[in-house]
C-alpha positions, -999 to 999 in steps of 0.1 A, spaced: -28 -58 -6 -20 -68 -42 -33 -103 -52 -53 -99 -84 -30 -83 -109 -11 -114 -118 -36 -132 -140 -36 -106 -167 -3 -117 -184 -17 -152 -191 -44 -137 -212 -26 -111 -234 -16 -134 -263 -53 -145 -269 -70 -111 -267 -74 -93 -300 -111 -86 -301 -124 -51 -304 -154 -59 -282 -148 -70 -247 -164 -104 -243 -174 -119 -210 -158 -151 -199 -125 -169 -199 -103 -175 -230 -105 -212 -240 -73 -231 -234 -57 -205 -213 -31 -216 -186 -48 -226 -154 -43 -206 -123 -41 -229 -94 -58 -212 -65 -51 -241 -41 -13 -239 -48 -15 -201 -42 -33 -208 -9 -4 -232 1 21 -205 -6 1 -182 17 3 -208 44 41 -211 39 45 -173 44 22 -172 75 43 -201 89 74 -178 89 55 -155 113 48 -117 107 72 -105 80 79 -71 96 112 -56 82 141 -62 106 128 -95 119 141 -130 113 108 -140 97 113 -112 71 148 -126 62 135 -161 60 109 -152 35 134 -132 15 157 -162 12 127 -184 3 114 -160 -24 147 -155 -40 155 -193 -41 120 -200 -56 121 -173 -82 158 -181 -92 146 -216 -102 119 -201 -125 129 -168 -140 158 -159 -163 167 -129 -143 163 -123 -106 178 -94 -86 177 -81 -51 178 -43 -45 191 -35 -11 187 -2 6 186 14 40 157 29 60 161 49 92 131 45 116 115 71 137 134 57 166 167 63 147 175 27 140 188 17 106 171 -12 88 183 -30 57 154 -34 32 151 -55 1 131 -53 -32 130 -84 -52 124 -85 -90 120 -113 -115 120 -108 -153 104 -131 -179 115 -126 -215 140 -99 -206 148 -92 -241 113 -81 -249 107 -43 -253 69 -46 -249 64 -51 -210 40 -50 -182 46 -45 -145 29 -66 -119 34 -52 -83 30 -68 -49 44 -59 -15 57 -87 7 61 -70 41 34 -70 68 22 -46 94 38 -45 129 4 -40 145 -32 -52 140 -43 -16 143 -78 -23 131 -85 -53 152 -120 -52 169 -104 -63 202 -84 -34 215 -61 -58 234 -51 -74 200 -43 -41 183 -5 -44 193 -1 -78 179 16 -80 145 -7 -88 115 -3 -124 103 -2 -112 67 -24 -139 52 -43 -112 32 -24 -80 32 11 -90 18 7 -128 18 -20 -131 -9 -3 -108 -34 30 -125 -30 16 -160 -33 -2 -152 -65 28 -137 -82 50 -166 -71 24 -190 -86 23 -170 -117 61 -173 -120 57 -210 -122 32 -207 -151 55 -182 -169 84 -205 -165 65 -233 -182 50 -213 -210 67 -181 -224 44 -151 -221 36 -131 -253 53 -99 -239 80 -91 -212 68 -95 -177 83 -78 -146 73 -91 -112 83 -66 -86 79 -75 -48 85 -43 -29 90 -38 8 79 -10 31 45 -4 16 31 -6 51 54 22 64 62 50 39 65 30 7 103 29 8 104 0 -16 83 18 -42 104 49 -38 136 28 -44 120 12 -74 109 45 -89 146 54 -95 150 25 -119 144 27 -157 107 21 -164 98 0 -195 61 -10 -190 31 5 -208 5 -6 -183 6 -11 -145 -22 -31 -130 -23 -27 -92 -43 -52 -71 -59 -38 -40 -91 -48 -21 -117 -29 -41 -146 -53 -37 -143 -63 -74 -148 -28 -88 -124 -8 -110 -112 23 -90 -116 56 -108 -98 77 -82 -81 72 -48 -73 98 -22 -37 108 -14 -21 112 20 2 135 40 17 128 73 22 156 98 37 158 133 27 189 155 48 197 186 36 222 212 60 234 240 49 242 275 66 250 309 69 222 334 58 230 370 40 214 399 3 215 391 -4 230 425 12 263 413 -5 272 380 12 306 379 46 288 374 37 264 346 22 262 312 7 229 299 17 218 264 -12 193 264 -38 220 270 -22 241 242 -25 210 219 -60 203 227 -69 239 218 -50 236 185 -67 204 176 -101 218 183 -93 247 159 -79 223 133 -110 203 134 -131 233 124 -106 244 96 -123 244 61 -103 222 38 -108 213 1 -135 191 -11 -139 171 -44 -171 160 -62 -157 125 -67 -134 119 -37 -154 139 -11 -137 158 18 -102 162 29 -100 144 63 -76 147 92 -70 119 116 -52 124 149 -36 90 152 -11 94 181 -8 117 211 23 119 233 29 143 261 35 150 298 53 131 325 29 129 355 -7 139 364 5 165 389 30 182 365 23 207 338 33 190 305 65 206 290 59 191 256 30 174 236 34 158 202 7 145 178 9 125 147 -17 131 120 -27 115 87 -44 138 62 -63 121 34 -60 144 3 -84 150 -26 -62 175 -44 -32 198 -41 -13 192 -9 1 228 -10 -34 242 -3 -37 220 27 -3 228 40 -9 265 36 -42 264 55 -27 243 84 4 264 87 -17 296 87 -39 282 115 -10 269 137 13 299 130 40 301 157 20 283 184 36 249 176 62 233 154 51 214 122 71 186 107 58 174 73 62 137 67 58 115 36 33 125 9 14 105 -17 -8 125 -41 -43 115 -51 -45 93 -81 -69 90 -111 -70 56 -128 -78 42 -162 -113 26 -166 -123 -3 -188 -159 -4 -201 -181 -30 -187 -171 -28 -150 -186 -11 -120 -164 17 -106 -157 30 -72 -135 55 -53 -113 46 -24 -100 67 5 -68 48 10 -35 51 -9 -12 27 -27 23 27 -43 9 37 -77 15 74 -76 51 68 -67 56 45 -97 38 68 -122 65 64 -148 59 26 -150 27 28 -172 -9 39 -172 -24 25 -139 -55 5 -131 -66 -8 -97 -89 -37 -91 -91 -66 -68 -113 -90 -48 -118 -86 -10 -125 -56 11 -102 -31 28 -122 -35 60 -107 -70 65 -71 -57 62 -50 -47 91 -68 -70 115 -60 -103 131 -89 -118 112 -79 -107 78 -89 -131 50 -96 -134 13 -118 -165 3 -102 -187 -21 -134 -188 -41 -132 -150 -46 -96 -152 -56 -105 -177 -83 -134 -155 -95 -111 -126 -101 -95 -145 -131 -123 -138 -156 -125 -101 -145 -88 -96 -151 -91 -112 -185 -118 -87 -194 -97 -58 -182 -68 -69 -204 -91 -73 -234 -104 -38 -228 -68 -25 -226 -59 -41 -259 -90 -27 -276 -84 8 -264 
C-alpha cells in the first residue's frame, strides 16, 4: 500500500530551514482528503482490480484519461507476464510527469492492482474472495491522482514523476519493468502502512518451490509404493530445525510453508508432492540457499522463485523508527534515489475483506511528510 508519499512535493519549495520545525507550512496547497476518499470509492466501484480482469482495464482507462487532462506528459508502459498456470497477461505501468524539463526530480510510487484473494481475512470462508482494494492499492492511487490535480494548478518547485506500477501483489512485475528505465530522482519516498513511524530496515523475501517424487501404488500394498507426501513431511520437519541467519535489528530468517499440493486419493500412495514457501530474509540470500540446498540434497527438486533483498532506509531526525518484516518495490528501484518509507495505517489491516485507513489518519500524515521533506533538505 502506498498512500502517504504524495504530500511531500507540495512542501519542497517552502522548506529551507536547517532545523526541522513541527507543523505545517503556512499557505501550502491544501490536500483534500475528502476528494481522495471519493477517488477510492470510484476505484472500489470498478470491483477488484486484479490484472487480467475487466475491472482492471476499466481503471486503466479511467486513470489515463484523468492524468492526461492534468499532466504535460503521460505514458503507458505495456509488458507481458506469464502466470504459474502458463497464461499470458498484458500488464500496464502508468506514469505522469510534471515539469518534465526539470533535472531535479523526485519519484512518488503507488501500485494500482489488487490482490486476487483476501488471504488474511479472519473468516476462512472469505479468504478466497478478491480484496476490494480500498486500502491496499486504492488509497495510494487515489492520493497520487488527487496530487496530480494540485500539481496541474500550481507548478511544483522541482520535477515530479508519479509512477503507478502493476503487479506489486504478485512478484513486483511493474517495478521490475520500471527499473529498466532511466532514473532521474534523488529521493524516493515510499508509502507503506508503518503505523506512522519511519522504517529503518525491512526484511527481504525469497520464494521457493520444493517437489518430492514418490511411487504411486494402492495403499493396501506398502511394499509396492512410496509416498511423496510422507517424504515431504519429513523434509519440512528437518527444514524447520535448520539454523538460518539472524540479525540484531531485523531478527530471524523465517520460512513459511504457504501451499501444499500432492496425492490423488486417500487409498493411493502419492506420486508427487509440492510445497510453496516464502522465506523472509535478513541478509545474504546466498547463505540461505546454500543451507537449504545442503539439507535437501537430492531428496527433492528445488525451484527458486523471485527474490527481493532486505533494505535499509534513510532516517530523518525527530521521528520514531521501526522495522518491518514485509517487502516492497523499493529494492527493485534502488537506482531511483535514496529511499525512505513511512505511512499511516497498519499492515495488519491489509489483505483482508475489512481493510481500511481512516480518513482522519490520512489527513494527519500531511504534517509528518512535511517534516520528512524539511529533514531531507537540511541533510
